[in-house]
C-alpha positions as CSV (number, residue, x, y, z in Angstrom):
1,M,-0.1,0.1,-0.5
2,N,1.1,3.9,-0.4
3,A,1.6,5.9,2.8
4,V,-1.4,7.1,2.6
5,T,-3.2,4.5,3.6
6,E,-7.1,4.9,4.0
7,Y,-8.6,2.7,6.8
8,I,-12.7,1.7,5.9
9,G,-15.0,0.5,8.6
10,S,-13.7,-0.4,12.3
11,D,-13.9,-3.1,15.3
12,P,-14.8,-5.7,14.5
13,R,-15.4,-5.5,11.0
14,Y,-12.8,-6.1,8.6
15,K,-11.5,-3.1,7.5
16,L,-10.4,-2.1,3.2
17,K,-7.2,-0.6,2.5
18,V,-7.4,1.2,0.1
19,G,-4.3,3.0,-1.7
20,Q,-4.0,6.6,-2.9
21,P,-5.6,6.9,-6.5
22,K,-4.2,6.3,-10.0
23,F,-5.6,8.8,-12.1
24,Y,-5.2,8.5,-16.1
25,I,-5.9,12.0,-17.7
26,H,-7.3,11.8,-21.3
27,S,-7.9,15.1,-21.9
28,H,-8.4,15.4,-25.5
29,K,-11.0,12.4,-24.7
30,K,-12.7,14.1,-22.1
31,I,-12.1,11.5,-20.5
32,V,-11.0,10.4,-16.3
33,V,-10.2,7.2,-15.7
34,C,-9.5,6.4,-11.7
35,E,-7.4,3.4,-10.5
36,L,-7.2,2.2,-6.6
37,R,-5.3,-0.7,-4.6
38,C,-7.3,-2.0,-1.7
39,E,-6.7,-4.8,0.6
40,L,-8.9,-6.7,3.0
41,P,-6.2,-8.0,5.7
42,K,-6.9,-10.5,7.8
43,L,-9.0,-13.2,6.1
44,P,-9.9,-16.5,7.4
45,F,-9.4,-19.5,4.8
46,K,-7.6,-17.7,1.8
47,G,-6.4,-20.4,-0.9
48,K,-10.4,-21.1,-1.2
49,I,-10.8,-18.0,-1.9
50,N,-8.0,-16.9,-3.7
51,R,-8.6,-18.8,-6.9
52,K,-12.0,-17.0,-7.1
53,Y,-10.7,-12.8,-6.9
54,F,-7.3,-12.5,-7.3
55,T,-4.6,-13.0,-10.0
56,N,-1.8,-15.2,-9.3
57,E,0.2,-11.3,-10.0
58,L,-1.8,-10.2,-6.6
59,F,-1.9,-12.3,-3.6
60,Y,-4.9,-12.9,-0.9
61,G,-7.1,-10.2,-0.4
62,I,-5.6,-8.0,-2.9
63,F,-7.6,-6.6,-5.9
64,K,-7.6,-3.7,-7.5
65,V,-10.7,-1.5,-9.1
66,K,-10.9,0.9,-12.0
67,A,-13.8,3.3,-13.0
68,S,-14.4,6.5,-15.0
69,S,-16.3,9.5,-15.8
70,K,-16.8,10.6,-19.1
71,C,-17.6,14.3,-20.3
72,R,-21.2,14.6,-21.7
73,P,-21.1,16.7,-25.6
74,G,-22.3,19.8,-25.2
75,D,-20.6,19.8,-21.5
76,E,-17.9,21.9,-20.6
77,Y,-14.8,19.7,-19.6
78,N,-13.5,19.8,-15.9
79,E,-10.8,17.7,-14.7
80,E,-10.7,18.4,-11.6
81,L,-14.6,17.3,-10.8
82,G,-13.8,14.4,-13.7
83,M,-11.0,12.6,-10.7
84,K,-13.9,13.3,-8.5
85,I,-16.7,11.8,-10.5
86,A,-14.2,8.7,-10.9
87,E,-12.6,8.2,-7.6
88,S,-16.2,8.0,-6.1
89,K,-16.9,5.3,-8.6
90,A,-14.4,3.3,-8.3
91,T,-14.6,3.3,-4.7
92,I,-18.4,2.0,-5.6
93,K,-16.9,-1.1,-7.5
94,A,-14.7,-1.8,-4.5
95,F,-17.2,-1.5,-2.0
96,D,-18.9,-3.8,-3.7
97,K,-16.7,-6.6,-4.8
98,A,-15.0,-6.4,-1.0
99,R,-18.6,-6.9,-0.3
100,R,-19.0,-9.8,-3.1
101,I,-15.6,-11.4,-1.0
102,L,-17.1,-11.6,2.1
103,E,-20.3,-13.0,0.8
104,D,-18.6,-16.1,-0.4
105,Y,-16.0,-16.4,3.0
106,K,-19.7,-16.3,5.0
107,D,-20.4,-19.3,2.5
108,I,-16.4,-21.4,3.4
109,I,-17.2,-20.1,6.8
110,G,-20.0,-21.2,7.6
111,K,-18.9,-24.3,5.2
112,E,-16.0,-25.0,7.4
113,W,-18.3,-24.4,10.8
114,D,-21.1,-27.3,10.1
115,K,-17.4,-29.5,9.6
116,A,-16.2,-28.9,12.8
117,N,-19.6,-28.9,14.8
118,T,-20.0,-32.5,12.9
119,S,-16.7,-33.3,14.4
120,V,-16.7,-32.2,17.7
121,D,-20.2,-33.9,18.1
122,F,-18.3,-37.5,17.0
123,F,-15.3,-36.9,19.1
124,E,-17.4,-35.8,22.0
125,Q,-19.5,-39.4,21.3
126,M,-16.0,-41.6,20.3
127,L,-14.9,-40.1,23.7
128,G,-17.9,-42.2,25.6
129,R,-17.4,-44.5,23.8
130,E,-13.6,-44.8,24.7
131,C,-14.9,-44.4,28.9
132,M,-16.8,-47.1,28.4
133,H,-14.6,-49.7,27.0
134,V,-11.5,-48.8,29.4
135,E,-14.4,-49.3,32.8
136,S,-15.3,-52.4,31.2
137,L,-11.7,-53.4,31.1
138,T,-10.5,-52.3,34.0
139,R,-13.6,-53.7,36.1
């Protein structure tokens, strides 16, 4: 992340780190593009979600979003306003992608939770069975 990083969210929520925006200005076309580098740190079960959302070049939890603003025909081109609009659109995309990633995490965590509960129940049964077995052997 860049030296200036914005954390969006508060405890106990997952936080979204948003780096400094990069702008690509195409004044001859009256277009401004904004790119944001974002990170959802400390995500559990990273390996299972990584293949769906993140490329090999970017490690777990880091993603980029791009958005643009284009001047309408007949409107006066304003680079500063275009940058604000493009950054706001990119932020919307970042929030949406973070939400989708965490929705998938909820599904994965739910499945892992079910597996853990089933395993706990099984081990409790086996514990009781073995305790009874030891008791029968020591009589």
